N, CA, C and O of each residue as an XYZ file, in Angstrom:
344
protein
N      83.069    142.951     63.699
C      81.529    142.418     63.219
C      81.525    141.232     63.215
O      82.726    140.985     63.106
N      80.766    139.840     63.277
C      81.346    137.990     63.946
C      80.672    137.846     61.963
O      80.309    138.482     60.974
N      80.841    136.924     62.357
C      80.893    135.933     61.111
C      79.880    135.520     60.922
O      79.701    135.211     59.744
N      78.919    135.324     61.694
C      77.676    134.999     61.747
C      76.766    136.222     60.352
O      75.889    135.906     59.547
N      77.138    136.979     60.470
C      76.522    138.436     60.182
C      77.517    138.709     58.651
O      76.879    139.124     57.683
N      79.024    138.474     58.473
C      79.470    138.665     57.303
C      79.050    137.144     56.312
O      79.261    136.870     55.131
N      78.459    136.474     57.298
C      78.172    135.013     56.317
C      76.830    135.297     55.059
O      76.844    134.891     53.897
N      75.499    136.289     55.889
C      74.997    136.564     55.806
C      75.099    137.488     54.466
O      74.750    137.188     53.324
N      75.937    139.234     55.148
C      76.384    139.516     53.428
C      76.425    138.886     52.275
O      75.929    139.219     51.199
N      77.183    137.745     52.618
C      77.865    137.565     51.429
C      76.852    136.639     50.733
O      76.828    136.620     49.503
N      75.666    135.551     51.747
C      74.631    135.092     51.322
C      73.845    135.971     50.232
O      73.651    135.542     49.095
N      73.421    137.189     50.648
C      72.492    138.643     49.876
C      73.318    138.376     48.703
O      73.155    137.456     47.902
N      74.389    139.441     48.683
C      75.589    139.238     47.590
C      75.326    138.244     46.430
O      75.058    138.401     45.239
N      75.479    137.317     47.109
C      75.496    136.242     45.544
C      73.866    135.973     45.634
O      73.554    135.427     44.577
N      72.777    136.130     46.426
C      71.464    136.139     45.883
C      71.016    137.216     45.006
O      70.031    137.086     44.280
N      71.943    138.610     45.077
C      71.574    139.087     44.910
C      72.512    139.411     42.970
O      71.921    140.232     42.269
N      73.242    139.043     42.623
C      73.883    138.650     41.775
C      72.851    137.435     40.600
O      72.756    137.429     39.373
N      72.235    136.541     41.650
C      71.675    135.542     40.583
C      70.425    135.319     40.733
O      69.834    134.737     39.823
N      69.610    135.784     42.089
C      68.064    135.833     41.563
C      67.760    137.325     41.179
O      67.305    137.577     40.063
N      68.035    138.425     42.199
C      67.647    139.224     42.651
C      67.303    139.112     44.422
O      67.199    138.124     45.150
N      67.149    141.077     44.804
C      66.241    140.522     46.492
C      65.148    141.343     46.430
O      64.948    142.305     45.687
N      64.323    140.770     47.458
C      63.461    141.370     47.225
C      63.603    142.934     48.469
O      64.711    143.353     48.802
N      62.299    143.572     48.975
C      61.903    144.992     49.617
C      63.423    144.424     50.929
O      64.553    144.818     51.216
N      62.647    143.520     51.269
C      62.969    143.207     52.921
C      64.601    142.948     53.075
O      65.273    143.219     54.070
N      65.018    142.418     51.969
C      66.430    141.210     51.716
C      67.426    143.123     51.681
O      68.270    143.573     52.456
N      66.857    143.667     50.575
C      67.484    144.979     50.578
C      67.641    146.301     51.589
O      68.349    147.290     51.403
N      66.453    145.908     53.112
C      67.152    146.886     53.600
C      67.907    146.081     54.414
O      68.797    146.524     55.140
N      67.501    144.522     54.311
C      68.567    144.003     55.498
C      69.984    144.096     55.138
O      70.918    144.419     55.872
N      70.005    143.816     54.095
C      71.416    144.037     53.089
C      72.146    145.901     53.362
O      73.361    145.847     53.557
N      71.745    146.929     53.380
C      71.731    147.770     53.370
C      71.903    148.308     54.799
O      72.604    149.273     55.104
N      71.081    147.465     55.735
C      71.404    147.699     57.303
C      73.201    146.953     57.710
O      74.207    147.295     58.332
N      72.848    146.103     57.113
C      74.938    144.932     57.331
C      75.469    145.668     57.044
O      76.189    146.236     57.865
N      75.404    146.203     55.333
C      77.047    146.805     54.651
C      77.072    148.449     55.709
O      78.142    148.979     56.010
N      75.701    149.031     56.135
C      77.103    150.197     56.712
C      77.133    149.237     58.459
O      78.266    149.102     58.921
N      76.143    148.739     59.175
C      77.446    148.098     59.749
C      78.701    147.776     60.150
O      79.415    147.993     61.129
N      78.816    146.797     58.407
C      80.198    146.238     58.364
C      80.923    148.337     58.383
O      81.332    148.856     59.422
N      80.888    148.884     57.381
C      81.359    150.246     56.798
C      81.508    151.091     58.088
O      82.226    152.080     57.944
N      81.171    150.972     58.867
C      81.201    151.375     60.476
C      82.323    150.797     60.847
O      83.145    151.693     61.040
N      82.709    149.928     61.014
C      83.208    148.713     61.808
C      85.075    149.139     61.361
O      86.094    149.356     62.017
N      84.710    149.085     59.873
C      85.887    149.448     59.125
C      86.092    150.940     59.342
O      87.305    151.095     59.200
N      85.581    152.026     59.592
C      85.962    153.333     59.583
C      86.578    153.487     61.295
O      87.528    154.206     61.606
N      85.842    152.700     62.180
C      86.100    152.703     63.511
C      87.931    152.701     63.161
O      88.776    153.596     63.149
N      87.978    151.063     62.879
C      89.983    150.534     62.584
C      90.541    151.434     62.383
O      91.535    151.839     62.986
N      89.888    152.005     61.317
C      90.771    153.149     60.214
C      91.093    154.509     60.991
O      92.063    155.246     60.811
N      89.962    154.674     61.970
C      90.394    155.772     62.906
C      91.410    155.088     63.989
O      92.602    155.390     64.043
N      90.861    154.238     64.743
C      91.641    153.415     65.347
C      94.007    153.259     65.352
O      94.981    153.175     66.100
N      93.581    153.328     63.888
C      94.968    152.956     63.302
C      95.392    154.300     63.549
O      96.282    154.541     64.365
N      94.681    155.381     62.752
C      95.083    156.707     62.262
C      95.654    157.652     63.597
O      96.639    158.359     63.809
N      94.241    157.161     64.476
C      95.232    157.733     66.040
C      95.927    157.472     66.906
O      95.967    157.985     68.024
N      96.936    156.128     66.207
C      97.994    155.293     67.204
C      99.291    155.853     66.346
O     100.444    155.851     66.777
N      98.787    156.437     64.762
C     100.067    156.933     64.596
C     101.434    157.615     64.839
O     100.899    158.385     64.041
N     102.354    157.990     65.059
C     102.959    159.264     65.591
C     103.715    159.603     64.804
O     104.505    158.663     64.713
N     104.119    160.656     63.892
C     105.101    161.082     63.493
C     106.724    162.081     63.751
O     106.771    163.296     63.557
N     107.748    161.365     64.143
C     108.844    161.616     64.442
C     109.909    162.144     63.650
O     110.411    161.595     62.668
N     110.153    163.013     64.040
C     111.550    164.080     62.806
C     112.456    163.229     63.496
O     112.462    163.001     64.706
N     113.397    162.672     62.424
C     114.846    161.747     62.647
C     115.667    162.394     63.157
O     116.732    161.777     63.116
N     115.785    163.541     63.737
C     117.184    164.561     63.270
C     117.233    164.656     64.614
O     118.282    164.825     65.236
N     115.174    164.466     65.554
C     115.121    165.114     67.160
C     116.131    163.621     67.816
O     116.134    162.404     67.634
N     116.748    164.423     68.477
C     117.908    162.952     69.624
C     117.069    163.148     70.680
O     117.387    162.281     71.493
N     115.927    163.979     71.250
C     114.997    164.006     72.446
C     114.733    161.948     72.667
O     114.558    161.247     73.664
N     114.830    161.649     71.234
C     113.665    160.328     71.169
C     114.954    159.386     71.747
O     115.373    158.832     70.731
N     115.684    158.993     72.758
C     116.177    158.115     73.892
C     116.347    156.511     72.802
O     117.358    156.202     72.171
N     115.109    155.764     72.860
C     114.503    154.942     72.726
C     115.359    154.371     71.314
O     115.744    153.202     71.298
N     115.564    155.096     70.391
C     115.694    155.132     68.670
C     116.796    154.955     68.507
O     117.776    155.362     69.131
N     116.678    154.184     67.451
C     118.594    154.165     67.632
C     118.704    155.515     66.723
O     117.798    156.296     66.432
N     119.816    155.549     66.432
C     120.443    157.077     65.664
C     120.943    156.597     64.661
O     121.687    155.617     64.619
N     120.366    157.614     63.285
C     121.093    156.815     62.082
C     122.153    158.340     61.179
O     121.965    159.556     61.143
N     123.194    157.460     60.608
C     123.851    158.328     59.493
C     123.262    157.639     58.635
O     122.663    156.576     58.466
N     123.843    159.182     57.798
C     123.952    159.203     56.321
C     122.281    159.473     55.735
O     121.912    159.109     54.618
N     121.484    160.108     56.637
C     119.907    160.029     56.511
C     119.415    161.197     54.974
O     119.661    162.402     55.017
N     119.062    160.858     54.349
C     119.073    161.493     53.097
C     117.598    162.326     53.284
O     116.706    161.792     53.943
N     117.352    163.940     52.540
C     116.308    164.175     53.098
C     114.819    163.873     53.250
O     114.153    164.229     54.222
N     114.431    163.297     52.373
C     113.528    162.190     51.693
C     113.243    161.536     53.275
O     112.136    161.660     53.798
N     114.287    160.887     53.906
C     113.977    160.097     54.844
C     114.337    160.467     56.211
O     114.758    159.673     57.053
N     114.141    161.753     56.389
C     114.136    162.371     57.357
C     113.041    162.560     58.273
O     113.193    163.463     59.095
N     111.989    161.912     58.306
C     110.902    161.759     59.300
C     110.578    160.033     58.859
O     110.729    159.464     57.777
N     110.038    159.477     60.291
C     109.507    157.829     59.634
C     108.617    158.439     61.048
O     108.749    159.430     61.766
N     107.189    156.701     60.989
C     106.386    157.120     61.279
C     106.461    155.773     62.308
O     107.130    154.770     62.061
N     105.611    155.976     63.539
C     105.923    155.360     64.607
C     104.447    154.740     64.653
O     103.657    155.670     64.486
N     103.724    153.436     64.828
C     102.722    153.133     64.536
C     102.927    151.721     65.435
O     103.606    150.705     65.288
N     101.706    152.343     66.725
C     102.041    151.072     67.756
C     102.998    150.778     68.324
O     103.103    151.339     69.415
N     104.231    149.737     67.907
C     105.578    149.591     69.113
C     106.268    149.534     67.330
O     107.430    149.914     67.190
N     105.567    149.106     66.217
C     107.032    149.472     65.483
C     107.105    150.823     64.446
O     106.159    151.603     64.326
N     108.234    150.942     63.812
C     108.501    152.006     63.460
C     108.432    151.827     61.847
O     108.431    150.723     61.302
N     108.402    152.476     61.489
C     107.957    152.715     59.634
C     109.094    153.762     59.029
O     109.351    154.924     59.342
N     109.681    152.861     58.016
C     110.645    154.366     57.830
C     109.837    154.244     56.349
O     110.010    155.097     55.479
């Protein structure tokens, strides 16, 4: 979403709190919120689709360092893009 639309969302929110919105502005605000939320949902879906859960005991992953003394709750880690989250 471009900066202009975000500014308009904020402008409508301020006006709603101060003096209220007319029917046209309410419709515009609803449309902008839907567009904004669709963008956020798309980002979350892309993020979730890029997550890979890997078993730390699986030795077939040669590009990852071997870990010693891993406790049971640390048996898996998540690869998010190129970062490994433990």
